[in-house]
C-alpha positions in Angstrom: -18.2 13.2 12.4 -18.0 12.8 16.2 -21.2 10.7 16.1 -19.7 8.3 13.6 -16.5 8.2 15.6 -18.4 7.0 18.7 -20.1 4.4 16.7 -17.1 2.7 15.2 -14.1 3.1 17.5 -14.1 1.2 20.7 -16.6 -1.5 19.4 -15.9 -5.2 19.5 -14.5 -5.5 16.0 -11.3 -3.7 15.1 -11.8 -1.5 12.1 -9.1 -0.7 9.6 -9.1 1.9 6.8 -6.5 1.6 4.1 -5.9 4.8 2.1 -4.5 4.3 -1.4 -4.0 6.5 -4.4 -4.6 4.1 -7.3 -7.2 1.6 -8.6 -4.7 -1.3 -8.6 -4.3 -1.0 -4.8 -8.1 -1.0 -4.3 -8.6 -4.1 -6.5 -5.8 -6.0 -4.8 -7.0 -5.2 -1.3 -10.6 -6.1 -2.2 -9.4 -9.5 -3.5 -7.4 -9.9 -0.3 -10.4 -9.1 1.9 -12.7 -11.4 0.0 -10.3 -14.3 -0.3 -9.3 -14.2 3.3 -13.0 -13.8 4.4 -12.2 -10.9 6.7 -15.5 -9.1 6.5 -16.9 -10.6 9.7 -14.0 -9.7 12.0 -12.4 -6.7 10.3 -13.8 -3.8 8.3 -11.1 -3.2 5.6 -12.1 -0.2 3.7 -9.8 0.8 0.8 -10.3 4.5 0.1 -9.7 6.0 -3.3 -9.7 9.8 -3.0 -10.1 11.6 -6.3 -6.8 12.4 -7.9 -5.2 14.9 -5.6 -1.9 15.9 -4.0 -0.3 14.5 -0.9 -1.8 17.2 1.3 -5.3 16.3 0.4 -4.6 12.6 0.8 -3.2 13.2 4.3 -6.3 15.2 5.2 -8.3 12.1 4.3 -6.0 10.0 6.5 -6.6 12.3 9.4 -10.4 12.3 8.9 -10.4 8.5 8.9 -8.2 8.3 12.0 -11.1 9.8 14.0 -13.4 7.0 12.9 -11.3 3.8 12.6 -9.1 2.0 15.1 -6.3 1.8 12.6 -5.5 3.8 9.4 -2.9 2.7 6.9 -1.7 5.0 4.2 -0.2 2.9 1.4 2.0 5.2 -0.7 3.7 4.6 -4.1 6.9 6.6 -3.8 7.7 6.8 -7.5 5.3 9.7 -7.8 6.9 11.6 -4.9 10.4 11.1 -6.4 9.1 12.2 -9.8 7.5 15.3 -8.4 10.6 16.2 -6.3 12.8 16.1 -9.4 10.4 18.3 -11.3 10.2 20.8 -8.4 12.5 23.8 -8.1 13.4 22.5 -4.7 13.7 18.7 -4.4 14.2 19.0 -0.6 10.9 20.8 -0.2 8.9 17.8 -1.4 10.8 15.4 0.9 10.3 17.8 3.8 6.6 17.7 3.1 6.6 13.9 3.3 8.7 14.0 6.5 6.1 16.2 8.1 3.4 13.6 7.3 5.4 10.8 8.9 5.9 13.0 12.0 2.2 13.9 12.2 1.1 10.2 11.6 3.3 9.2 14.6 1.6 11.9 16.7 -1.8 10.6 15.8 -1.0 7.1 17.2 -3.3 5.0 15.1 -1.9 6.0 11.7 0.8 4.1 9.8 2.4 5.1 6.5 3.6 2.2 4.4 5.8 2.8 1.3 6.3 0.9 -1.9 9.2 2.1 -4.0 8.6 2.4 -6.8 5.0 1.0 -6.7 2.7 -1.8 -5.7 4.0 -3.9 -8.6 7.4 -4.2 -6.9 5.6 -6.1 -4.1 4.1 -8.4 -6.7 7.5 -8.9 -8.3 9.0 -10.1 -5.0 6.7 -13.1 -5.1 8.7 -14.2 -8.1 12.2 -12.8 -7.7 14.6 -12.0 -4.9 15.9 -8.6 -5.8 16.9 -5.3 -4.1 17.3 -3.4 -7.4 16.0 0.1 -7.3 13.6 1.1 -10.0 12.8 4.8 -10.3 9.7 4.1 -12.4 7.0 1.4 -12.3 7.0 0.6 -16.0 10.2 -1.6 -15.9 8.7 -3.6 -13.0 5.4 -4.1 -14.9 7.4 -5.4 -17.9 9.1 -8.0 -15.7 5.7 -9.1 -14.3 4.4 -9.6 -17.8 7.0 -12.2 -18.5 6.9 -13.9 -15.0 5.4 -17.3 -14.2 3.1 -15.9 -11.5 1.5 -13.0 -13.3 1.9 -13.7 -17.1 0.5 -11.0 -19.4 0.0 -8.7 -16.4 -2.4 -5.9 -17.0 -3.5 -3.0 -14.8 -7.1 -3.6 -15.4 -10.0 -4.6 -13.1 -10.8 -7.6 -15.3 -7.2 -9.0 -14.8 -7.2 -8.3 -11.0 -10.7 -9.7 -10.4 -10.6 -12.7 -12.7 -13.4 -15.1 -11.7 -11.3 -18.2 -12.1 -8.2 -16.9 -10.3 -8.0 -13.4 -9.0 -4.7 -11.6 -8.5 -4.6 -12.3 -4.8 -5.2 -16.0 -5.3 -2.4 -16.1 -8.0 0.1 -14.5 -5.6 -1.0 -16.3 -2.3 1.2 -19.5 -2.9 4.3 -17.3 -3.1 3.5 -15.0 -0.1 6.1 -16.4 2.2 8.9 -15.8 -0.4 7.6 -12.2 -1.0 7.3 -11.5 2.7 10.9 -12.7 3.3 12.2 -10.7 0.3 10.4 -7.6 1.5 11.7 -7.9 5.0 15.3 -8.2 3.8 14.9 -4.8 2.1 14.3 -3.2 5.5 12.0 -0.3 6.5 11.5 2.8 4.4 13.9 5.6 5.4 12.9 9.1 4.2 16.6 10.1 4.4 17.3 7.5 1.7 14.1 7.5 -0.4 15.6 6.2 -3.7 16.0 2.6 -2.5 13.8 -0.4 -3.3 11.1 -1.0 -0.7 7.9 -3.0 -0.5 6.2 -2.4 2.8 2.8 -3.9 1.7 3.7 -7.1 3.6 3.2 -5.2 6.9 -0.6 -5.0 6.1 -0.8 -8.7 6.7 0.5 -8.2 10.2 -2.2 -5.6 11.0 -4.8 -8.0 9.6 -3.5 -10.9 11.6 -3.0 -13.0 8.5 -0.3 -15.7 9.0 2.0 -16.1 6.1 
């Protein structure tokens, strides 16, 4: 690990690893990387750990922090909220997440970004200005299916990577609106987790993509 660390960190090109927990995030980021032609200047590496709990995911984050200049953990918070409500102690789950935020700050090159409830809410902000909180992702997906920008939306690789117009290319003309909408919602606050947030827009800042 140390050998790989010396090889990548501190080199001419800034390297970024984006840790996600779902296939849709991987497909979206792959289409972003390919459309913006970032391969030459940045190494964007979406990671898809096998389905595992938050603790295992954060271990992956810490491992990548030793290798990459910047690590971003993109988290869908609907799962956290769901698990907290199923847990005997709701506060215990949130205390766990608070600890991850604290440890990430200590590492220095790790940022945790939150979508509440999910990535699809970021997509929705390309079409609608809303601060409505959705506890689950399904209602957001239903809205996308009837939208003008992502009609008949499907969480499939074929839909995301369409050869004629991939999902990133579909959304790109509306990025400024989505960015402004997301910024108006403010930063995620672990003290008030059940509020609408879409921090995906901050990835563009790290990548140096002007919207």
